All heavy atoms as a GROMACS GRO file, in nm:
protein
  584
    1MET      N    1   0.718  -1.834   0.835
    1MET     CA    2   0.820  -1.882   0.744
    1MET      C    3   0.767  -1.873   0.601
    1MET      O    4   0.654  -1.910   0.573
    1MET     CB    5   0.856  -2.025   0.780
    1MET     CG    6   0.972  -2.078   0.703
    1MET     SD    7   1.022  -2.234   0.780
    1MET     CE    8   1.132  -2.288   0.656
    2THR      N    9   0.849  -1.826   0.510
    2THR     CA   10   0.809  -1.807   0.372
    2THR      C   11   0.828  -1.935   0.294
    2THR      O   12   0.928  -2.005   0.309
    2THR     CB   13   0.894  -1.695   0.307
    2THR    OG1   14   0.891  -1.581   0.392
    2THR    CG2   15   0.840  -1.659   0.173
    3LYS      N   16   0.730  -1.964   0.207
    3LYS     CA   17   0.738  -2.084   0.124
    3LYS      C   18   0.828  -2.057   0.003
    3LYS      O   19   0.830  -1.946  -0.048
    3LYS     CB   20   0.599  -2.122   0.072
    3LYS     CG   21   0.502  -2.163   0.178
    3LYS     CD   22   0.369  -2.197   0.115
    3LYS     CE   23   0.266  -2.233   0.217
    3LYS     NZ   24   0.138  -2.265   0.158
    4PRO      N   25   0.899  -2.159  -0.043
    4PRO     CA   26   0.974  -2.142  -0.169
    4PRO      C   27   0.876  -2.115  -0.283
    4PRO      O   28   0.760  -2.158  -0.276
    4PRO     CB   29   1.043  -2.277  -0.188
    4PRO     CG   30   1.038  -2.345  -0.056
    4PRO     CD   31   0.921  -2.288   0.018
    5PRO      N   32   0.918  -2.044  -0.388
    5PRO     CA   33   0.825  -2.009  -0.497
    5PRO      C   34   0.750  -2.127  -0.557
    5PRO      O   35   0.635  -2.114  -0.594
    5PRO     CB   36   0.916  -1.945  -0.602
    5PRO     CG   37   1.034  -1.897  -0.524
    5PRO     CD   38   1.049  -1.991  -0.409
    6GLU      N   39   0.812  -2.243  -0.562
    6GLU     CA   40   0.743  -2.358  -0.623
    6GLU      C   41   0.632  -2.413  -0.536
    6GLU      O   42   0.553  -2.495  -0.580
    6GLU     CB   43   0.843  -2.469  -0.660
    6GLU     CG   44   0.915  -2.532  -0.542
    6GLU     CD   45   1.042  -2.458  -0.499
    6GLU    OE1   46   1.077  -2.358  -0.561
    6GLU    OE2   47   1.104  -2.503  -0.402
    7GLN      N   48   0.623  -2.369  -0.410
    7GLN     CA   49   0.519  -2.419  -0.320
    7GLN      C   50   0.406  -2.318  -0.296
    7GLN      O   51   0.322  -2.339  -0.212
    7GLN     CB   52   0.581  -2.459  -0.186
    7GLN     CG   53   0.670  -2.580  -0.195
    7GLN     CD   54   0.722  -2.622  -0.059
    7GLN    OE1   55   0.696  -2.559   0.041
    7GLN    NE2   56   0.796  -2.731  -0.056
    8ILE      N   57   0.406  -2.209  -0.369
    8ILE     CA   58   0.300  -2.110  -0.354
    8ILE      C   59   0.174  -2.165  -0.419
    8ILE      O   60   0.174  -2.202  -0.536
    8ILE     CB   61   0.341  -1.975  -0.417
    8ILE    CG1   62   0.459  -1.917  -0.340
    8ILE    CG2   63   0.223  -1.879  -0.418
    8ILE    CD1   64   0.514  -1.791  -0.399
    9ASP      N   65   0.066  -2.171  -0.343
    9ASP     CA   66  -0.058  -2.226  -0.397
    9ASP      C   67  -0.156  -2.114  -0.434
    9ASP      O   68  -0.128  -1.996  -0.416
    9ASP     CB   69  -0.122  -2.326  -0.300
    9ASP     CG   70  -0.165  -2.263  -0.168
    9ASP    OD1   71  -0.159  -2.140  -0.154
    9ASP    OD2   72  -0.205  -2.339  -0.078
   10HIS      N   73  -0.270  -2.154  -0.485
   10HIS     CA   74  -0.371  -2.060  -0.533
   10HIS      C   75  -0.418  -1.966  -0.422
   10HIS      O   76  -0.437  -1.846  -0.445
   10HIS     CB   77  -0.489  -2.138  -0.592
   10HIS     CG   78  -0.598  -2.052  -0.647
   10HIS    ND1   79  -0.581  -1.971  -0.756
   10HIS    CD2   80  -0.726  -2.034  -0.606
   10HIS    CE1   81  -0.693  -1.906  -0.781
   10HIS    NE2   82  -0.783  -1.943  -0.691
   11GLN      N   83  -0.436  -2.018  -0.300
   11GLN     CA   84  -0.483  -1.934  -0.190
   11GLN      C   85  -0.378  -1.829  -0.152
   11GLN      O   86  -0.413  -1.717  -0.116
   11GLN     CB   87  -0.521  -2.019  -0.070
   11GLN     CG   88  -0.653  -2.090  -0.091
   11GLN     CD   89  -0.713  -2.138   0.039
   11GLN    OE1   90  -0.646  -2.147   0.141
   11GLN    NE2   91  -0.842  -2.168   0.035
   12ASP      N   92  -0.250  -1.865  -0.160
   12ASP     CA   93  -0.144  -1.767  -0.133
   12ASP      C   94  -0.150  -1.653  -0.234
   12ASP      O   95  -0.134  -1.535  -0.198
   12ASP     CB   96  -0.006  -1.832  -0.136
   12ASP     CG   97   0.016  -1.929  -0.022
   12ASP    OD1   98  -0.046  -1.912   0.086
   12ASP    OD2   99   0.096  -2.024  -0.039
   13VAL      N  100  -0.173  -1.686  -0.359
   13VAL     CA  101  -0.183  -1.586  -0.464
   13VAL      C  102  -0.303  -1.495  -0.437
   13VAL      O  103  -0.294  -1.372  -0.448
   13VAL     CB  104  -0.194  -1.652  -0.604
   13VAL    CG1  105  -0.224  -1.550  -0.711
   13VAL    CG2  106  -0.066  -1.728  -0.636
   14LEU      N  107  -0.416  -1.556  -0.399
   14LEU     CA  108  -0.535  -1.478  -0.370
   14LEU      C  109  -0.514  -1.384  -0.251
   14LEU      O  110  -0.558  -1.270  -0.253
   14LEU     CB  111  -0.655  -1.569  -0.342
   14LEU     CG  112  -0.714  -1.641  -0.463
   14LEU    CD1  113  -0.828  -1.732  -0.420
   14LEU    CD2  114  -0.762  -1.542  -0.568
   15ARG      N  115  -0.444  -1.434  -0.147
   15ARG     CA  116  -0.418  -1.349  -0.030
   15ARG      C  117  -0.330  -1.230  -0.067
   15ARG      O  118  -0.353  -1.118  -0.020
   15ARG     CB  119  -0.353  -1.430   0.081
   15ARG     CG  120  -0.449  -1.521   0.154
   15ARG     CD  121  -0.385  -1.588   0.275
   15ARG     NE  122  -0.466  -1.697   0.319
   15ARG     CZ  123  -0.449  -1.824   0.286
   15ARG    NH1  124  -0.349  -1.860   0.208
   15ARG    NH2  125  -0.530  -1.918   0.332
   16ALA      N  126  -0.230  -1.253  -0.151
   16ALA     CA  127  -0.143  -1.144  -0.195
   16ALA      C  128  -0.222  -1.044  -0.278
   16ALA      O  129  -0.208  -0.922  -0.259
   16ALA     CB  130  -0.026  -1.200  -0.275
   17LYS      N  131  -0.305  -1.094  -0.368
   17LYS     CA  132  -0.387  -1.006  -0.451
   17LYS      C  133  -0.484  -0.926  -0.365
   17LYS      O  134  -0.506  -0.807  -0.387
   17LYS     CB  135  -0.464  -1.090  -0.554
   17LYS     CG  136  -0.531  -1.010  -0.663
   17LYS     CD  137  -0.602  -1.099  -0.762
   17LYS     CE  138  -0.503  -1.178  -0.844
   17LYS     NZ  139  -0.567  -1.252  -0.955
   18LEU      N  140  -0.539  -0.991  -0.263
   18LEU     CA  141  -0.632  -0.925  -0.172
   18LEU      C  142  -0.563  -0.810  -0.098
   18LEU      O  143  -0.621  -0.702  -0.084
   18LEU     CB  144  -0.688  -1.027  -0.072
   18LEU     CG  145  -0.800  -0.985   0.019
   18LEU    CD1  146  -0.920  -0.935  -0.059
   18LEU    CD2  147  -0.840  -1.100   0.109
   19ALA      N  148  -0.442  -0.831  -0.053
   19ALA     CA  149  -0.367  -0.726   0.016
   19ALA      C  150  -0.344  -0.606  -0.076
   19ALA      O  151  -0.360  -0.490  -0.034
   19ALA     CB  152  -0.235  -0.780   0.068
   20VAL      N  153  -0.310  -0.633  -0.201
   20VAL     CA  154  -0.287  -0.525  -0.298
   20VAL      C  155  -0.416  -0.449  -0.324
   20VAL      O  156  -0.418  -0.325  -0.326
   20VAL     CB  157  -0.228  -0.582  -0.429
   20VAL    CG1  158  -0.228  -0.477  -0.539
   20VAL    CG2  159  -0.088  -0.636  -0.407
   21LEU      N  160  -0.526  -0.521  -0.344
   21LEU     CA  161  -0.654  -0.456  -0.370
   21LEU      C  162  -0.701  -0.373  -0.252
   21LEU      O  163  -0.755  -0.263  -0.270
   21LEU     CB  164  -0.760  -0.560  -0.407
   21LEU     CG  165  -0.741  -0.632  -0.540
   21LEU    CD1  166  -0.847  -0.740  -0.557
   21LEU    CD2  167  -0.745  -0.534  -0.656
   22ARG      N  168  -0.680  -0.422  -0.131
   22ARG     CA  169  -0.720  -0.346  -0.012
   22ARG      C  170  -0.640  -0.216  -0.003
   22ARG      O  171  -0.694  -0.112   0.034
   22ARG     CB  172  -0.701  -0.430   0.114
   22ARG     CG  173  -0.809  -0.534   0.131
   22ARG     CD  174  -0.788  -0.616   0.255
   22ARG     NE  175  -0.899  -0.707   0.278
   22ARG     CZ  176  -0.890  -0.818   0.349
   22ARG    NH1  177  -0.776  -0.853   0.405
   22ARG    NH2  178  -0.996  -0.895   0.364
   23GLN      N  179  -0.509  -0.224  -0.036
   23GLN     CA  180  -0.428  -0.102  -0.033
   23GLN      C  181  -0.474  -0.003  -0.139
   23GLN      O  182  -0.484   0.117  -0.113
   23GLN     CB  183  -0.279  -0.137  -0.054
   23GLN     CG  184  -0.188  -0.016  -0.046
   23GLN     CD  185  -0.195   0.054   0.088
   23GLN    OE1  186  -0.183  -0.009   0.192
   23GLN    NE2  187  -0.216   0.185   0.087
   24GLU      N  188  -0.505  -0.053  -0.259
   24GLU     CA  189  -0.556   0.034  -0.364
   24GLU      C  190  -0.688   0.100  -0.321
   24GLU      O  191  -0.712   0.218  -0.348
   24GLU     CB  192  -0.580  -0.045  -0.493
   24GLU     CG  193  -0.453  -0.084  -0.566
   24GLU     CD  194  -0.482  -0.162  -0.693
   24GLU    OE1  195  -0.586  -0.137  -0.758
   24GLU    OE2  196  -0.399  -0.247  -0.728
   25HIS      N  197  -0.772   0.024  -0.252
   25HIS     CA  198  -0.901   0.075  -0.204
   25HIS      C  199  -0.878   0.188  -0.104
   25HIS      O  200  -0.943   0.293  -0.111
   25HIS     CB  201  -0.982  -0.040  -0.143
   25HIS     CG  202  -1.123  -0.005  -0.109
   25HIS    ND1  203  -1.159   0.042   0.014
   25HIS    CD2  204  -1.236  -0.010  -0.183
   25HIS    CE1  205  -1.289   0.064   0.015
   25HIS    NE2  206  -1.339   0.033  -0.103
   26ARG      N  207  -0.784   0.167  -0.011
   26ARG     CA  208  -0.751   0.271   0.088
   26ARG      C  209  -0.695   0.395   0.019
   26ARG      O  210  -0.730   0.509   0.054
   26ARG     CB  211  -0.651   0.219   0.191
   26ARG     CG  212  -0.713   0.130   0.297
   26ARG     CD  213  -0.616   0.100   0.410
   26ARG     NE  214  -0.500   0.024   0.366
   26ARG     CZ  215  -0.493  -0.108   0.362
   26ARG    NH1  216  -0.596  -0.180   0.398
   26ARG    NH2  217  -0.383  -0.168   0.322
   27ASP      N  218  -0.607   0.374  -0.080
   27ASP     CA  219  -0.549   0.486  -0.153
   27ASP      C  220  -0.656   0.567  -0.226
   27ASP      O  221  -0.654   0.690  -0.225
   27ASP     CB  222  -0.444   0.437  -0.253
   27ASP     CG  223  -0.319   0.381  -0.185
   27ASP    OD1  224  -0.301   0.404  -0.063
   27ASP    OD2  225  -0.240   0.313  -0.254
   28LEU      N  226  -0.750   0.497  -0.290
   28LEU     CA  227  -0.859   0.566  -0.358
   28LEU      C  228  -0.945   0.643  -0.259
   28LEU      O  229  -0.989   0.755  -0.287
   28LEU     CB  230  -0.946   0.466  -0.435
   28LEU     CG  231  -0.904   0.435  -0.576
   28LEU    CD1  232  -0.993   0.326  -0.635
   28LEU    CD2  233  -0.910   0.558  -0.664
   29ASP      N  234  -0.969   0.583  -0.143
   29ASP     CA  235  -1.049   0.650  -0.040
   29ASP      C  236  -0.982   0.781   0.003
   29ASP      O  237  -1.049   0.884   0.014
   29ASP     CB  238  -1.067   0.557   0.080
   29ASP     CG  239  -1.176   0.605   0.174
   29ASP    OD1  240  -1.280   0.651   0.127
   29ASP    OD2  241  -1.155   0.595   0.297
   30GLU      N  242  -0.851   0.777   0.021
   30GLU     CA  243  -0.777   0.897   0.059
   30GLU      C  244  -0.781   1.001  -0.053
   30GLU      O  245  -0.796   1.121  -0.027
   30GLU     CB  246  -0.633   0.862   0.094
   30GLU     CG  247  -0.620   0.784   0.224
   30GLU     CD  248  -0.478   0.739   0.252
   30GLU    OE1  249  -0.384   0.784   0.181
   30GLU    OE2  250  -0.461   0.657   0.344
   31ALA      N  251  -0.768   0.956  -0.177
   31ALA     CA  252  -0.772   1.048  -0.292
   31ALA      C  253  -0.909   1.114  -0.302
   31ALA      O  254  -0.919   1.235  -0.328
   31ALA     CB  255  -0.739   0.974  -0.420
   32ILE      N  256  -1.015   1.037  -0.281
   32ILE     CA  257  -1.151   1.091  -0.287
   32ILE      C  258  -1.171   1.194  -0.176
   32ILE      O  259  -1.224   1.302  -0.200
   32ILE     CB  260  -1.255   0.977  -0.277
   32ILE    CG1  261  -1.253   0.895  -0.407
   32ILE    CG2  262  -1.394   1.032  -0.249
   32ILE    CD1  263  -1.329   0.765  -0.399
   33THR      N  264  -1.126   1.161  -0.056
   33THR     CA  265  -1.140   1.254   0.056
   33THR      C  266  -1.066   1.385   0.027
   33THR      O  267  -1.118   1.493   0.050
   33THR     CB  268  -1.086   1.190   0.185
   33THR    OG1  269  -1.161   1.071   0.212
   33THR    CG2  270  -1.100   1.284   0.304
   34ALA      N  271  -0.946   1.374  -0.025
   34ALA     CA  272  -0.867   1.494  -0.057
   34ALA      C  273  -0.934   1.576  -0.167
   34ALA      O  274  -0.935   1.699  -0.162
   34ALA     CB  275  -0.726   1.454  -0.098
   35LEU      N  276  -0.989   1.506  -0.266
   35LEU     CA  277  -1.053   1.575  -0.378
   35LEU      C  278  -1.182   1.645  -0.336
   35LEU      O  279  -1.216   1.750  -0.390
   35LEU     CB  280  -1.080   1.475  -0.491
   35LEU     CG  281  -1.127   1.531  -0.624
   35LEU    CD1  282  -1.021   1.624  -0.682
   35LEU    CD2  283  -1.154   1.418  -0.721
   36GLU      N  284  -1.252   1.588  -0.239
   36GLU     CA  285  -1.379   1.646  -0.195
   36GLU      C  286  -1.362   1.778  -0.121
   36GLU      O  287  -1.456   1.856  -0.111
   36GLU     CB  288  -1.454   1.545  -0.106
   36GLU     CG  289  -1.514   1.431  -0.184
   36GLU     CD  290  -1.582   1.327  -0.097
   36GLU    OE1  291  -1.539   1.305   0.018
   36GLU    OE2  292  -1.677   1.265  -0.147
   37GLU      N  293  -1.241   1.803  -0.070
   37GLU     CA  294  -1.216   1.930  -0.002
   37GLU      C  295  -1.206   2.041  -0.107
   37GLU      O  296  -1.147   2.024  -0.212
   37GLU     CB  297  -1.086   1.922   0.078
   37GLU     CG  298  -1.094   1.821   0.191
   37GLU     CD  299  -0.960   1.801   0.261
   37GLU    OE1  300  -0.863   1.870   0.227
   37GLU    OE2  301  -0.956   1.714   0.349
   38GLY      N  302  -1.265   2.152  -0.078
   38GLY     CA  303  -1.262   2.262  -0.174
   38GLY      C  304  -1.368   2.244  -0.280
   38GLY      O  305  -1.480   2.202  -0.254
   39ARG      N  306  -1.331   2.276  -0.405
   39ARG     CA  307  -1.425   2.264  -0.518
   39ARG      C  308  -1.382   2.148  -0.606
   39ARG      O  309  -1.300   2.164  -0.695
   39ARG     CB  310  -1.424   2.394  -0.598
   39ARG     CG  311  -1.477   2.511  -0.516
   39ARG     CD  312  -1.490   2.635  -0.596
   39ARG     NE  313  -1.575   2.608  -0.713
   39ARG     CZ  314  -1.586   2.688  -0.817
   39ARG    NH1  315  -1.518   2.800  -0.820
   39ARG    NH2  316  -1.663   2.658  -0.918
   40PRO      N  317  -1.438   2.031  -0.581
   40PRO     CA  318  -1.393   1.912  -0.654
   40PRO      C  319  -1.440   1.909  -0.800
   40PRO      O  320  -1.543   1.966  -0.835
   40PRO     CB  321  -1.456   1.798  -0.576
   40PRO     CG  322  -1.579   1.857  -0.515
   40PRO     CD  323  -1.543   2.001  -0.485
   41ASP      N  324  -1.361   1.841  -0.881
   41ASP     CA  325  -1.400   1.811  -1.018
   41ASP      C  326  -1.495   1.692  -1.009
   41ASP      O  327  -1.453   1.580  -0.978
   41ASP     CB  328  -1.275   1.776  -1.101
   41ASP     CG  329  -1.306   1.729  -1.241
   41ASP    OD1  330  -1.424   1.734  -1.282
   41ASP    OD2  331  -1.213   1.685  -1.310
   42MET      N  332  -1.621   1.716  -1.034
   42MET     CA  333  -1.723   1.613  -1.012
   42MET      C  334  -1.705   1.491  -1.101
   42MET      O  335  -1.732   1.380  -1.059
   42MET     CB  336  -1.863   1.673  -1.030
   42MET     CG  337  -1.897   1.781  -0.927
   42MET     SD  338  -1.864   1.733  -0.756
   42MET     CE  339  -1.993   1.617  -0.728
   43LEU      N  340  -1.657   1.511  -1.224
   43LEU     CA  341  -1.637   1.398  -1.313
   43LEU      C  342  -1.525   1.307  -1.260
   43LEU      O  343  -1.541   1.184  -1.256
   43LEU     CB  344  -1.604   1.447  -1.454
   43LEU     CG  345  -1.586   1.338  -1.560
   43LEU    CD1  346  -1.712   1.254  -1.572
   43LEU    CD2  347  -1.550   1.401  -1.694
   44THR      N  348  -1.415   1.368  -1.218
   44THR     CA  349  -1.304   1.289  -1.161
   44THR      C  350  -1.349   1.219  -1.035
   44THR      O  351  -1.318   1.101  -1.014
   44THR     CB  352  -1.184   1.381  -1.131
   44THR    OG1  353  -1.144   1.445  -1.253
   44THR    CG2  354  -1.068   1.302  -1.075
   45LEU      N  355  -1.423   1.289  -0.951
   45LEU     CA  356  -1.472   1.231  -0.827
   45LEU      C  357  -1.562   1.111  -0.855
   45LEU      O  358  -1.550   1.006  -0.792
   45LEU     CB  359  -1.549   1.338  -0.748
   45LEU     CG  360  -1.585   1.307  -0.605
   45LEU    CD1  361  -1.462   1.278  -0.522
   45LEU    CD2  362  -1.661   1.424  -0.544
   46LYS      N  363  -1.649   1.125  -0.954
   46LYS     CA  364  -1.739   1.015  -0.991
   46LYS      C  365  -1.660   0.894  -1.040
   46LYS      O  366  -1.689   0.780  -1.005
   46LYS     CB  367  -1.836   1.063  -1.099
   46LYS     CG  368  -1.941   0.962  -1.136
   46LYS     CD  369  -2.039   1.020  -1.236
   46LYS     CE  370  -2.144   0.917  -1.274
   46LYS     NZ  371  -2.242   0.973  -1.368
   47ARG      N  372  -1.557   0.918  -1.120
   47ARG     CA  373  -1.474   0.808  -1.173
   47ARG      C  374  -1.400   0.737  -1.060
   47ARG      O  375  -1.392   0.614  -1.059
   47ARG     CB  376  -1.375   0.861  -1.275
   47ARG     CG  377  -1.439   0.898  -1.406
   47ARG     CD  378  -1.337   0.951  -1.502
   47ARG     NE  379  -1.402   0.988  -1.629
   47ARG     CZ  380  -1.350   1.071  -1.716
   47ARG    NH1  381  -1.233   1.128  -1.694
   47ARG    NH2  382  -1.415   1.098  -1.827
   48LEU      N  383  -1.344   0.815  -0.967
   48LEU     CA  384  -1.272   0.753  -0.855
   48LEU      C  385  -1.367   0.670  -0.768
   48LEU      O  386  -1.331   0.560  -0.725
   48LEU     CB  387  -1.205   0.861  -0.770
   48LEU     CG  388  -1.086   0.933  -0.832
   48LEU    CD1  389  -1.035   1.042  -0.740
   48LEU    CD2  390  -0.975   0.836  -0.867
   49LYS      N  391  -1.487   0.720  -0.744
   49LYS     CA  392  -1.584   0.645  -0.664
   49LYS      C  393  -1.626   0.516  -0.736
   49LYS      O  394  -1.645   0.412  -0.672
   49LYS     CB  395  -1.706   0.731  -0.632
   49LYS     CG  396  -1.676   0.836  -0.528
   49LYS     CD  397  -1.800   0.916  -0.492
   49LYS     CE  398  -1.770   1.015  -0.380
   49LYS     NZ  399  -1.890   1.086  -0.335
   50LYS      N  400  -1.636   0.523  -0.867
   50LYS     CA  401  -1.672   0.404  -0.944
   50LYS      C  402  -1.559   0.300  -0.937
   50LYS      O  403  -1.584   0.180  -0.921
   50LYS     CB  404  -1.699   0.443  -1.090
   50LYS     CG  405  -1.760   0.334  -1.172
   50LYS     CD  406  -1.800   0.385  -1.309
   50LYS     CE  407  -1.867   0.276  -1.389
   50LYS     NZ  408  -1.910   0.324  -1.520
   51GLN      N  409  -1.434   0.346  -0.946
   51GLN     CA  410  -1.319   0.256  -0.934
   51GLN      C  411  -1.316   0.192  -0.795
   51GLN      O  412  -1.288   0.073  -0.781
   51GLN     CB  413  -1.188   0.332  -0.954
   51GLN     CG  414  -1.157   0.364  -1.097
   51GLN     CD  415  -1.025   0.441  -1.108
   51GLN    OE1  416  -0.989   0.520  -1.020
   51GLN    NE2  417  -0.953   0.417  -1.215
   52LYS      N  418  -1.344   0.274  -0.694
   52LYS     CA  419  -1.343   0.224  -0.556
   52LYS      C  420  -1.450   0.116  -0.537
   52LYS      O  421  -1.424   0.013  -0.475
   52LYS     CB  422  -1.367   0.340  -0.459
   52LYS     CG  423  -1.357   0.302  -0.314
   52LYS     CD  424  -1.380   0.423  -0.225
   52LYS     CE  425  -1.404   0.379  -0.083
   52LYS     NZ  426  -1.451   0.487   0.001
   53LEU      N  427  -1.567   0.137  -0.593
   53LEU     CA  428  -1.674   0.038  -0.584
   53LEU      C  429  -1.636  -0.092  -0.656
   53LEU      O  430  -1.661  -0.202  -0.606
   53LEU     CB  431  -1.803   0.095  -0.642
   53LEU     CG  432  -1.928   0.009  -0.628
   53LEU    CD1  433  -1.957  -0.023  -0.482
   53LEU    CD2  434  -2.046   0.079  -0.691
   54ALA      N  435  -1.572  -0.079  -0.772
   54ALA     CA  436  -1.528  -0.198  -0.846
   54ALA      C  437  -1.424  -0.275  -0.765
   54ALA      O  438  -1.427  -0.399  -0.761
   54ALA     CB  439  -1.472  -0.158  -0.982
   55LEU      N  440  -1.334  -0.204  -0.700
   55LEU     CA  441  -1.234  -0.270  -0.614
   55LEU      C  442  -1.302  -0.342  -0.499
   55LEU      O  443  -1.264  -0.454  -0.464
   55LEU     CB  444  -1.134  -0.168  -0.560
   55LEU     CG  445  -1.021  -0.127  -0.651
   55LEU    CD1  446  -0.940  -0.015  -0.588
   55LEU    CD2  447  -0.931  -0.244  -0.683
   56LYS      N  448  -1.401  -0.277  -0.440
   56LYS     CA  449  -1.474  -0.338  -0.329
   56LYS      C  450  -1.539  -0.470  -0.374
   56LYS      O  451  -1.536  -0.569  -0.301
   56LYS     CB  452  -1.580  -0.241  -0.277
   56LYS     CG  453  -1.655  -0.291  -0.156
   56LYS     CD  454  -1.755  -0.187  -0.108
   56LYS     CE  455  -1.834  -0.240   0.009
   56LYS     NZ  456  -1.935  -0.144   0.055
   57ASP      N  457  -1.595  -0.472  -0.493
   57ASP     CA  458  -1.656  -0.593  -0.546
   57ASP      C  459  -1.552  -0.703  -0.568
   57ASP      O  460  -1.576  -0.820  -0.536
   57ASP     CB  461  -1.728  -0.564  -0.678
   57ASP     CG  462  -1.854  -0.480  -0.659
   57ASP    OD1  463  -1.904  -0.471  -0.545
   57ASP    OD2  464  -1.901  -0.422  -0.760
   58ARG      N  465  -1.436  -0.666  -0.623
   58ARG     CA  466  -1.329  -0.764  -0.644
   58ARG      C  467  -1.278  -0.820  -0.511
   58ARG      O  468  -1.254  -0.940  -0.498
   58ARG     CB  469  -1.213  -0.702  -0.722
   58ARG     CG  470  -1.248  -0.676  -0.868
   58ARG     CD  471  -1.139  -0.604  -0.942
   58ARG     NE  472  -1.016  -0.682  -0.947
   58ARG     CZ  473  -0.899  -0.632  -0.986
   58ARG    NH1  474  -0.890  -0.505  -1.023
   58ARG    NH2  475  -0.792  -0.708  -0.988
   59ILE      N  476  -1.265  -0.732  -0.412
   59ILE     CA  477  -1.222  -0.775  -0.278
   59ILE      C  478  -1.323  -0.875  -0.221
   59ILE      O  479  -1.286  -0.979  -0.168
   59ILE     CB  480  -1.204  -0.654  -0.185
   59ILE    CG1  481  -1.081  -0.573  -0.227
   59ILE    CG2  482  -1.195  -0.698  -0.039
   59ILE    CD1  483  -1.070  -0.437  -0.160
   60ALA      N  484  -1.450  -0.845  -0.234
   60ALA     CA  485  -1.555  -0.934  -0.181
   60ALA      C  486  -1.552  -1.071  -0.249
   60ALA      O  487  -1.567  -1.174  -0.182
   60ALA     CB  488  -1.692  -0.869  -0.198
   61ARG      N  489  -1.530  -1.072  -0.381
   61ARG     CA  490  -1.524  -1.200  -0.452
   61ARG      C  491  -1.405  -1.285  -0.405
   61ARG      O  492  -1.419  -1.406  -0.385
   61ARG     CB  493  -1.516  -1.178  -0.603
   61ARG     CG  494  -1.648  -1.144  -0.666
   61ARG     CD  495  -1.645  -1.156  -0.818
   61ARG     NE  496  -1.547  -1.071  -0.880
   61ARG     CZ  497  -1.567  -0.945  -0.921
   61ARG    NH1  498  -1.685  -0.890  -0.904
   61ARG    NH2  499  -1.471  -0.876  -0.979
   62ILE      N  500  -1.292  -1.222  -0.385
   62ILE     CA  501  -1.174  -1.296  -0.339
   62ILE      C  502  -1.195  -1.345  -0.196
   62ILE      O  503  -1.160  -1.459  -0.163
   62ILE     CB  504  -1.046  -1.210  -0.352
   62ILE    CG1  505  -1.014  -1.187  -0.499
   62ILE    CG2  506  -0.929  -1.276  -0.281
   62ILE    CD1  507  -0.899  -1.090  -0.524
   63GLU      N  508  -1.251  -1.260  -0.111
   63GLU     CA  509  -1.279  -1.302   0.027
   63GLU      C  510  -1.375  -1.421   0.029
   63GLU      O  511  -1.356  -1.514   0.108
   63GLU     CB  512  -1.337  -1.186   0.107
   63GLU     CG  513  -1.236  -1.080   0.142
   63GLU     CD  514  -1.295  -0.957   0.208
   63GLU    OE1  515  -1.417  -0.932   0.194
   63GLU    OE2  516  -1.219  -0.885   0.274
   64ASP      N  517  -1.475  -1.420  -0.058
   64ASP     CA  518  -1.568  -1.533  -0.067
   64ASP      C  519  -1.496  -1.660  -0.109
   64ASP      O  520  -1.526  -1.768  -0.060
   64ASP     CB  521  -1.682  -1.502  -0.164
   64ASP     CG  522  -1.783  -1.404  -0.109
   64ASP    OD1  523  -1.781  -1.379   0.014
   64ASP    OD2  524  -1.865  -1.353  -0.188
   65GLU      N  525  -1.403  -1.645  -0.202
   65GLU     CA  526  -1.330  -1.762  -0.249
   65GLU      C  527  -1.237  -1.818  -0.141
   65GLU      O  528  -1.217  -1.938  -0.132
   65GLU     CB  529  -1.248  -1.725  -0.373
   65GLU     CG  530  -1.191  -1.844  -0.446
   65GLU     CD  531  -1.127  -1.809  -0.578
   65GLU    OE1  532  -1.159  -1.706  -0.636
   65GLU    OE2  533  -1.042  -1.889  -0.623
   66LEU      N  534  -1.182  -1.730  -0.058
   66LEU     CA  535  -1.092  -1.774   0.048
   66LEU      C  536  -1.165  -1.830   0.169
   66LEU      O  537  -1.108  -1.908   0.245
   66LEU     CB  538  -1.003  -1.658   0.092
   66LEU     CG  539  -0.892  -1.619  -0.003
   66LEU    CD1  540  -0.824  -1.490   0.043
   66LEU    CD2  541  -0.790  -1.730  -0.017
   67THR      N  542  -1.291  -1.791   0.188
   67THR     CA  543  -1.368  -1.834   0.303
   67THR      C  544  -1.436  -1.968   0.271
   67THR      O  545  -1.512  -1.975   0.175
   67THR     CB  546  -1.475  -1.730   0.340
   67THR    OG1  547  -1.412  -1.604   0.359
   67THR    CG2  548  -1.550  -1.770   0.466
   68PRO      N  549  -1.407  -2.069   0.350
   68PRO     CA  550  -1.470  -2.199   0.321
   68PRO      C  551  -1.620  -2.195   0.349
   68PRO      O  552  -1.666  -2.123   0.438
   68PRO     CB  553  -1.400  -2.296   0.419
   68PRO     CG  554  -1.347  -2.209   0.526
   68PRO     CD  555  -1.320  -2.073   0.465
   69ASP      N  556  -1.693  -2.271   0.269
   69ASP     CA  557  -1.838  -2.280   0.289
   69ASP      C  558  -1.864  -2.361   0.416
   69ASP      O  559  -1.805  -2.466   0.437
   69ASP     CB  560  -1.905  -2.349   0.171
   69ASP     CG  561  -1.902  -2.263   0.044
   69ASP    OD1  562  -1.892  -2.140   0.057
   69ASP    OD2  563  -1.906  -2.320  -0.065
   70ILE      N  564  -1.957  -2.311   0.497
   70ILE     CA  565  -1.993  -2.381   0.620
   70ILE      C  566  -2.130  -2.444   0.599
   70ILE      O  567  -2.227  -2.375   0.568
   70ILE     CB  568  -1.996  -2.284   0.739
   70ILE    CG1  569  -1.856  -2.224   0.761
   70ILE    CG2  570  -2.044  -2.355   0.864
   70ILE    CD1  571  -1.852  -2.113   0.865
   71ILE      N  572  -2.135  -2.573   0.615
   71ILE     CA  573  -2.261  -2.644   0.599
   71ILE      C  574  -2.330  -2.649   0.735
   71ILE      O  575  -2.276  -2.700   0.832
   71ILE     CB  576  -2.238  -2.787   0.545
   71ILE    CG1  577  -2.169  -2.779   0.409
   71ILE    CG2  578  -2.371  -2.863   0.536
   71ILE    CD1  579  -2.125  -2.913   0.355
   72ALA      N  580  -2.450  -2.593   0.740
   72ALA     CA  581  -2.522  -2.585   0.869
   72ALA      C  582  -2.594  -2.713   0.898
   72ALA      O  583  -2.632  -2.789   0.818
   72ALA     CB  584  -2.620  -2.470   0.867
   0.00000   0.00000   0.00000
């Protein structure tokens, strides 16, 4: 069941952002794979890989924020 807009909390926003970032990461991965076929433009390839790595870092930070700390 969907919450009304006034009841959306910070974690809901983070989950939505995480879904968008994961899709962007997959899209970049596909673009890199397609570009690597044939004779790739190395500068473009390097930029796409750098963007993909930055997305991976942002995804990890959001996942850390969403995951509760477990006290052992």
